N, C-alpha and C positions, 0 to 999 in steps of 0.2 A: 490483533494476531498478526503473526510474522514468521517469516524463514529467517529474518535476520538475527545472527549471534549477537551476544552482548558484545562481543570484540567488534562485531561489524559495525554496530550501535556507537560504540564508544569512537571508533575511527571516523565515523561520519559526524559526530558531534564535533571532534576535535578539529575537523576540518571546515565546520561552519556549514554544514550541507544538511538541508532541511529533507525529510523523509516522511512518507506517509505510512500512518498507522490504520488499523483497521481495529475497532471494539468489536464486544460481544453480542452487538445488536445485529449485525450481520445477517441477512436472511439469504444468503446465495443467489441472489438473484443473477449473479455474472454481469453486471452492467460495466462494472469497473475493468473486468477483464476482457470485455468486448471494445472498450474505448481506449485503455491505456495499453493493452495486449498483456501476454504472458512473459514478457520482461520486467513486468512492474508487478502485477498481481496475477495469483493463480488461485483456484480452487483446491482445498486441501480434501482429504478423505472424508471428512465429516461434511463437505459441501459449503465450507465458509471460505471467504476470501481471505489471502494472507499475502504479505508484502514479501517479493521477492528482491534478495540483494543485487545492489546496483551503485555503481560509483556515483551517478548524479541521476536525479529523478526530473531534471529539467527537462523541457521540450518533450514529454512523455503523456502528456495530456491528462496527467493528474488532476488538475483543477476542475476539467469536466467531469472526470470520474467522481471526484467529490460532489459535484452539483447534481450528477445523475443519481447517485445512492439515494434510493427511497426511504431509508431509514437513517441517514446522517451517520453512518459507522465509519466514515472515511474522514481523516482530519489529517493536517500536516503537523509535524513535531519537530522542534529545533534542539 
């Protein structure tokens, strides 16, 4: 799940920037928001985590969020 638009995803891919994705198994525990912050993840109206648009996800503790996710809902996309 993502707040990223198709156009933003296209630009990230063209620039070779990897970005996180969240799948439907998210249980809205909020660990990713607590670890990486609201500039990377936020909880939507359904309480599910979504990826926020960002120029770069480096140095944003995304690997730590991936490791902390209890249902393996977060992964890197290239």
